C-alpha positions in Angstrom: 97.4 91.3 114.6 94.0 91.7 113.2 91.4 89.0 113.8 89.0 87.8 111.1 86.7 84.9 110.5 87.7 82.2 107.9 87.9 83.3 104.3 88.7 87.0 104.8 91.8 88.9 103.9 93.9 90.5 106.6 97.1 92.3 106.9 100.0 91.5 109.3 103.4 93.1 109.6 106.6 91.0 109.7 106.9 91.3 113.5 103.4 89.9 114.0 104.1 87.1 111.6 107.2 86.2 113.5 105.5 86.4 116.9 102.2 84.7 115.8 103.2 82.4 112.9 101.3 79.4 114.2 98.1 81.2 114.8 98.3 83.0 111.4 98.9 79.8 109.6 95.9 78.2 111.4 93.8 81.0 110.0 95.2 80.4 106.5 94.3 76.7 106.8 90.7 77.8 107.6 90.6 80.0 104.5 92.1 83.4 105.5 94.2 85.2 103.0 97.0 87.2 104.7 99.1 90.0 103.2 102.4 90.4 105.0 103.6 94.0 105.1 107.0 95.5 105.9 106.9 99.2 107.0 103.4 99.3 105.7 104.1 98.0 102.2 102.8 94.7 101.0 105.7 92.1 100.6 104.0 88.7 100.3 100.7 86.9 100.5 99.8 83.7 102.3 96.8 81.8 100.9 95.3 78.4 101.5 96.9 75.7 99.4 94.9 72.6 98.4 96.4 69.2 97.5 95.5 69.9 93.9 97.1 73.3 94.0 100.3 71.8 95.6 100.4 69.1 92.9 100.1 71.7 90.2 103.0 73.8 91.7 105.2 70.7 91.9 104.5 69.7 88.4 105.1 73.1 87.0 108.4 73.3 88.9 109.5 70.0 87.6 108.8 71.0 84.0 110.8 74.2 84.4 113.7 72.3 85.9 113.6 69.7 83.0 113.6 72.5 80.5 116.7 74.1 82.2 115.0 77.1 83.7 
């Protein structure tokens, strides 16, 4: 698992994510952006989420559900 200071992007493979999830999420809370790879191919991204960002996601989801999507 690569180490970075807050606010940087790093790459971790699925095994490292499973083995070090708490430490990786601590880094994300500090501002790290993490790309999760599987067999060297990007699969997902973990990015910090603010309260405003979370509220926007919840509202968007509610609108979709209300519109039957």
